C-alpha positions as CSV (number, residue, x, y, z in Angstrom):
1,M,-0.4,0.2,0.1
2,T,1.4,3.5,-1.1
3,A,1.7,5.9,1.9
4,P,-0.3,9.2,1.6
5,R,2.1,11.6,0.3
6,I,2.0,15.0,2.5
7,L,3.1,17.9,0.5
8,I,4.9,20.8,2.6
9,I,4.4,24.2,1.1
10,G,7.4,26.9,2.5
11,G,9.3,23.1,3.8
12,T,12.5,25.0,4.3
13,G,11.2,28.5,6.1
14,V,11.8,28.8,9.5
15,F,8.6,26.4,10.2
16,G,8.4,24.3,7.7
17,K,11.8,22.7,8.4
18,R,10.5,22.3,11.9
19,L,7.4,20.5,10.6
20,V,9.5,18.7,8.7
21,R,11.6,17.5,11.2
22,H,8.4,16.8,12.9
23,L,6.6,14.4,10.5
24,A,9.5,13.0,9.4
25,Q,9.3,10.7,12.7
26,T,6.1,8.9,11.3
27,D,6.8,5.9,8.8
28,S,3.7,5.9,7.4
29,I,3.5,9.3,5.1
30,A,6.1,10.5,2.5
31,L,6.7,13.6,2.9
32,Y,7.1,16.3,-0.1
33,V,9.6,19.5,1.1
34,A,9.0,22.5,-1.6
35,S,11.1,25.5,-1.6
36,R,11.3,27.6,-4.3
37,S,15.1,26.0,-5.2
38,A,15.8,22.6,-6.1
39,A,19.2,22.9,-4.1
40,K,18.1,24.5,-1.2
41,A,15.3,21.5,-0.3
42,Q,17.5,18.6,-1.1
43,A,20.6,20.2,0.8
44,F,17.9,20.4,4.1
45,C,16.6,17.5,3.3
46,Q,19.8,16.0,4.0
47,T,20.1,17.0,7.3
48,V,16.7,15.2,8.3
49,T,16.3,12.5,9.9
50,G,13.5,9.6,10.9
51,P,11.5,6.8,8.9
52,A,9.6,8.8,6.3
53,P,10.6,8.7,2.8
54,L,11.5,12.9,1.8
55,H,11.4,14.0,-1.6
56,P,12.9,17.6,-2.6
57,I,10.9,19.1,-4.5
58,A,11.2,23.2,-6.6
59,L,7.8,24.1,-6.6
60,D,6.5,28.4,-7.2
61,C,2.8,28.6,-5.9
62,G,2.6,31.4,-8.2
63,K,3.7,29.3,-11.0
64,N,1.3,26.0,-12.8
65,L,0.6,24.6,-9.5
66,Q,-2.4,22.9,-10.7
67,A,0.0,20.4,-12.9
68,Q,2.7,19.9,-10.0
69,L,-0.1,19.1,-7.3
70,A,-2.0,16.4,-10.4
71,A,2.5,15.9,-10.8
72,I,3.1,15.0,-7.1
73,S,-1.0,14.1,-6.0
74,P,-1.0,14.4,-2.6
75,F,-3.1,13.4,-0.2
76,A,-2.4,16.7,1.8
77,V,-1.1,20.0,1.9
78,I,0.7,21.5,4.1
79,D,0.7,25.7,3.3
80,C,3.7,27.1,6.1
81,S,4.8,29.6,3.4
82,G,3.5,33.2,5.1
83,P,2.7,35.6,5.4
84,F,-1.2,35.3,4.8
85,Q,-1.7,39.2,6.0
86,G,-3.1,40.4,2.3
87,A,-2.8,36.9,0.5
88,S,-5.2,35.2,-1.8
89,Y,-6.5,32.2,-1.4
90,G,-5.4,31.0,-4.9
91,T,-2.9,28.7,-3.4
92,A,-5.9,27.3,-1.6
93,K,-7.8,27.2,-4.3
94,A,-5.9,25.1,-6.5
95,V,-5.0,22.6,-3.8
96,L,-8.9,21.4,-3.2
97,D,-9.5,21.5,-7.1
98,S,-6.5,18.9,-7.1
99,G,-8.5,16.7,-4.9
100,A,-6.0,17.0,-2.3
101,H,-6.7,18.2,1.5
102,L,-5.6,21.6,2.8
103,I,-3.8,22.3,6.4
104,D,-2.3,25.9,6.4
105,L,-0.5,28.3,9.4
106,A,-2.3,31.3,9.0
107,D,-2.9,33.4,12.1
108,A,-3.7,36.9,9.7
109,R,-7.2,38.1,10.6
110,D,-8.9,39.0,7.5
111,Y,-7.6,35.2,5.7
112,L,-9.3,33.9,8.6
113,A,-12.1,35.4,8.7
114,R,-13.2,35.0,5.3
115,F,-11.8,31.3,4.6
116,S,-15.3,29.5,5.1
117,H,-17.1,31.7,3.3
118,A,-14.5,31.6,0.8
119,L,-13.7,27.6,0.6
120,D,-16.4,25.6,2.3
121,A,-18.4,24.8,-1.5
122,R,-15.7,24.4,-3.3
123,A,-14.4,21.3,-0.7
124,I,-17.4,20.4,0.3
125,A,-17.9,19.8,-3.5
126,Q,-14.3,18.1,-3.8
127,G,-15.1,16.0,-1.0
128,V,-12.3,17.3,1.0
129,T,-11.3,19.8,4.6
130,A,-9.5,22.3,4.5
131,L,-8.7,23.7,7.7
132,T,-6.9,27.2,8.3
133,G,-5.3,28.5,11.4
134,A,-3.2,25.3,13.0
135,S,-0.9,27.3,14.4
136,S,-0.6,29.1,18.5
137,T,-3.1,30.6,16.8
138,P,-6.4,30.3,17.4
139,A,-6.1,26.6,16.6
140,L,-4.0,26.1,20.2
141,S,-5.2,29.1,22.2
142,T,-8.6,28.6,21.2
143,C,-8.5,24.9,22.6
144,V,-7.0,26.2,25.1
145,A,-10.0,28.4,25.9
146,Q,-12.7,25.9,25.2
147,T,-11.3,23.3,27.7
148,L,-10.5,25.7,30.2
149,T,-14.2,26.7,30.3
150,E,-15.7,23.8,29.7
151,G,-19.7,23.9,31.3
152,W,-18.6,27.7,32.9
153,Q,-21.8,29.8,33.6
154,R,-19.9,32.8,32.5
155,I,-16.9,34.0,30.6
156,D,-15.7,37.6,31.9
157,T,-12.1,37.7,30.2
158,I,-9.8,36.2,27.9
159,D,-6.1,37.2,28.3
160,M,-3.9,35.4,25.8
161,C,0.4,35.9,25.4
162,I,3.0,34.7,23.8
163,T,6.8,35.5,24.2
164,P,9.0,33.5,22.7
165,G,12.6,32.3,23.5
166,G,14.8,35.2,22.3
167,K,17.4,33.4,20.4
168,S,14.9,31.3,18.3
169,E,15.2,32.0,14.6
170,V,13.0,34.4,12.6
171,G,12.4,34.1,9.2
172,R,11.1,37.3,6.6
173,A,7.6,36.2,6.6
174,V,7.2,37.0,10.3
175,I,8.8,40.4,10.8
176,E,6.8,41.3,7.4
177,A,3.8,40.0,9.5
178,I,4.6,42.4,13.0
179,L,5.1,44.9,10.8
180,S,1.7,45.1,8.7
181,Y,0.3,45.8,11.8
182,A,2.1,47.6,13.8
183,G,0.9,51.2,14.3
184,R,-2.8,50.0,13.0
185,D,-5.5,48.7,14.6
186,V,-6.0,45.4,15.8
187,P,-9.0,43.7,17.3
188,V,-9.8,43.2,20.7
189,W,-13.4,42.0,21.8
190,K,-14.7,44.9,25.1
191,D,-17.8,45.2,26.7
192,G,-19.1,42.2,25.0
193,A,-18.3,43.7,21.8
194,L,-16.0,43.9,18.7
195,A,-13.5,46.8,19.4
196,S,-9.7,48.1,18.5
197,T,-6.9,48.6,20.2
198,T,-2.9,50.3,18.9
199,G,-1.1,47.0,18.0
200,W,1.6,47.2,19.1
201,A,1.5,50.0,20.9
202,S,-0.8,49.1,23.8
203,T,2.0,47.4,26.4
204,R,2.0,45.7,30.2
205,R,4.5,43.5,32.1
206,V,3.1,39.8,32.3
207,M,4.7,37.1,34.4
208,I,5.0,34.0,33.3
209,P,6.1,31.2,35.9
210,G,9.3,29.7,34.7
211,L,10.3,32.4,32.8
212,G,9.9,35.7,34.5
213,V,8.9,38.9,33.8
214,R,8.1,39.8,29.7
215,R,6.8,42.6,28.2
216,V,4.3,42.4,25.7
217,S,2.3,44.5,23.2
218,K,-1.4,43.6,21.6
219,V,-1.4,42.3,18.3
220,E,-3.6,41.4,15.6
221,T,-4.6,37.9,15.6
222,F,-8.8,36.0,14.7
223,D,-9.0,35.8,19.3
224,A,-10.3,38.3,19.9
225,E,-13.3,38.6,17.2
226,H,-13.9,34.7,16.7
227,L,-13.8,33.5,20.5
228,G,-15.9,36.9,22.0
229,P,-19.1,35.6,20.6
230,K,-17.9,31.8,19.8
231,L,-17.8,31.8,23.9
232,K,-20.1,34.3,25.2
233,V,-17.3,36.8,26.9
234,H,-19.2,39.9,28.9
235,A,-15.9,41.6,29.1
236,R,-12.6,41.0,27.0
237,V,-10.7,38.9,24.7
238,T,-7.3,40.3,24.1
239,F,-4.1,38.7,22.4
240,S,-0.5,40.2,23.3
241,A,2.9,38.5,22.4
242,G,6.3,39.9,23.6
243,L,10.2,39.6,22.0
244,E,12.9,38.9,25.1
245,S,15.3,41.6,23.3
246,Q,14.1,44.8,24.7
247,I,15.7,46.6,22.2
248,E,13.5,44.6,20.0
249,Q,10.5,44.6,21.5
250,R,10.8,49.0,22.3
251,G,12.2,49.4,19.2
252,I,8.5,47.9,17.6
253,E,6.8,49.6,20.0
254,A,8.3,53.2,18.9
255,L,7.5,52.2,15.3
256,A,4.1,51.9,15.9
257,L,4.0,54.9,17.7
258,L,5.4,56.6,15.3
259,R,3.1,55.1,12.4
260,K,0.4,55.7,14.7
261,W,1.0,59.5,14.9
262,G,1.1,59.3,10.6
263,V,5.5,60.0,10.7
264,L,6.1,56.4,9.2
265,G,4.0,54.6,6.4
266,R,5.0,51.1,5.1
267,L,7.4,49.4,7.0
268,N,8.5,47.1,4.8
269,A,12.3,48.8,3.9
270,L,13.1,48.2,7.4
271,I,13.0,44.3,7.1
272,P,16.1,44.0,5.7
273,P,18.0,46.1,8.5
274,L,16.0,44.4,11.8
275,L,16.7,41.2,10.4
276,A,20.6,41.4,10.0
277,A,20.5,43.9,13.8
278,R,18.7,40.5,15.8
279,K,22.3,39.1,15.3
280,I,23.5,41.3,17.7
281,T,20.3,42.0,20.0
282,R,19.5,38.2,20.4
283,L,23.2,37.7,21.7
284,P,21.8,38.4,25.2
285,T,18.5,36.5,25.0
286,S,17.8,32.6,26.0
287,D,16.5,29.9,24.6
288,Q,13.3,30.0,26.3
289,G,9.6,31.1,25.7
290,G,6.2,31.1,27.0
291,M,2.2,31.4,26.1
292,M,0.1,31.8,28.9
293,V,-4.1,32.0,28.9
294,E,-5.8,33.9,32.0
295,I,-9.6,33.4,32.0
296,S,-12.0,34.9,34.5
297,G,-15.5,34.3,35.4
298,I,-18.2,31.7,36.3
299,D,-17.5,28.2,36.8
300,Q,-19.8,25.6,36.4
301,T,-20.4,25.5,40.1
302,G,-22.0,28.9,40.4
303,Q,-18.4,30.3,42.1
304,A,-16.1,33.0,40.9
305,A,-12.9,31.8,39.6
306,Q,-9.4,32.6,37.4
307,I,-8.0,29.8,35.6
308,T,-4.6,30.6,34.6
309,W,-2.9,27.8,32.0
310,T,0.8,28.4,31.2
311,L,3.2,27.1,28.5
312,L,7.0,26.7,29.3
313,A,9.4,25.8,26.3
314,R,13.0,25.3,27.2
315,N,16.3,24.3,25.2
316,N,15.1,26.6,21.7
317,H,11.9,24.0,21.4
318,G,9.7,27.3,21.2
319,P,10.3,27.9,17.6
320,F,7.7,23.9,17.7
321,I,4.6,25.4,18.8
322,P,3.5,26.7,16.0
323,I,3.8,24.1,13.4
324,L,2.4,21.0,16.4
325,P,-1.9,21.8,15.3
326,A,-1.3,21.4,11.7
327,A,0.8,17.9,12.9
328,A,-2.4,17.1,14.6
329,A,-4.5,17.8,11.9
330,L,-3.0,15.7,9.9
331,K,-3.5,13.0,11.9
332,K,-7.1,13.9,12.4
333,L,-7.0,13.8,8.6
334,L,-5.5,10.6,7.8
335,S,-8.0,9.3,10.4
336,G,-11.0,9.7,8.1
337,T,-12.3,11.7,10.7
338,V,-12.7,15.1,10.1
339,T,-16.1,16.2,7.4
340,P,-15.1,18.0,4.3
341,G,-16.0,21.3,4.6
342,A,-13.5,24.6,4.4
343,R,-13.1,26.0,8.9
344,L,-10.9,26.5,11.0
345,A,-8.3,24.3,12.8
346,P,-9.7,24.0,16.4
347,S,-12.7,22.8,15.1
348,A,-11.4,19.4,13.8
349,L,-9.0,19.4,17.4
350,G,-9.0,19.3,21.0
351,L,-6.4,20.4,23.4
352,P,-5.2,16.9,24.1
353,D,-4.2,16.6,20.4
354,V,-1.9,19.5,20.6
355,L,-0.5,18.8,23.8
356,A,0.0,15.4,22.5
357,E,1.9,16.5,19.9
358,M,4.7,18.6,22.7
359,Q,5.9,15.0,23.8
360,P,8.9,14.4,22.5
361,Y,10.3,18.3,23.3
362,Q,11.3,20.5,26.4
363,I,8.0,21.6,26.7
364,T,5.2,22.1,30.0
365,T,2.0,22.7,30.3
366,Q,0.8,24.2,34.0
367,T,-3.5,24.9,35.2
368,I,-4.1,26.6,37.9
369,K,-7.2,27.8,39.1
370,T,-7.9,30.7,41.8
371,A,-11.6,30.4,44.5
372,P,-11.8,33.5,45.4
373,Q,-13.2,33.5,48.3
374,A,-11.0,31.2,50.3
375,C,-7.6,33.0,48.4
376,E,-6.2,29.7,47.7
377,T,-5.1,28.2,44.3
378,T,-5.5,24.4,43.1
379,A,-2.9,23.2,40.6
380,L,-4.9,20.9,38.3
381,A,-3.7,18.3,35.9
382,D,-3.8,19.2,32.0
383,P,-5.1,16.7,29.9
384,L,-1.9,15.8,28.6
385,T,1.6,17.5,30.1
386,A,4.2,17.2,28.0
């Protein structure tokens, strides 16, 4: 029996490489690792170990993609290319028309918001599934929020943040995504309705157990407008991110303010110097990063409660987190348990599915629920702790 072929678009990028290394440990699939450069794909594949056979290929999504998909005939395509800010659905449509399932790592608000409307009928007609947002947000963040509040009578606030280790590799697509909305309006859920604040200009300090204090700023995600109505949040949903290097963090904050005030326009010209500067700014930083989700409301017993879920990644394993929901989603597709259609990835996943993918890495999670009346905290067991 021929192993299902899995095509990784952007397979030699920052996240694509990690997804390939992760999936290469599965012996029941064949991986087609795509890059615009065949030589680059070949060189990378020679560094990957694992039982899954690797096939390096040259692929340009803007040039005759349908013919290339027909030649490969993949079971599923995972798009790690990014950035998805301002992206069209051209690649997604070509994948679905080829009869393959689609998973992507998109976290861009506009792309996610229109995804189902643009592609659901197409996916159903082909009998395949398209899952978007299979990354830290909105897949992991949504799974955490839904699990923590299961059975709750009311949810008042959800505050989420991510802060990677400063030594993590950062590609052009990540910097381009950050600069696309720095100083622009980003969504927040406020007083039970969608509102906005300025990206990378609204800042607070957070304490993540095992990581310490990090400075984080509001960023653009789909979580506010997705989780706000989905979970009927009464007061607030926010998502923040922070850079461990204070030079980088405060630099982005300054650029955001200058753009907000109209001093600066498009910031893309700054991408090359910012990437070059990281060779120096990352030197005093660590290989540890984390994520935190804090939720308050009325729990299933009718008591006021606050619950905090934290994730700590060591040994530079944090950059694997954004690809783990995609790996979990692929397992769901391979199992044949996901119905056709186009929708957000967390609709097909539970928190245990994602946490199971963390087991090979130095990634741990903890859940603490506060009982305000007793002024005590209780550590709860996660469904799975990697």
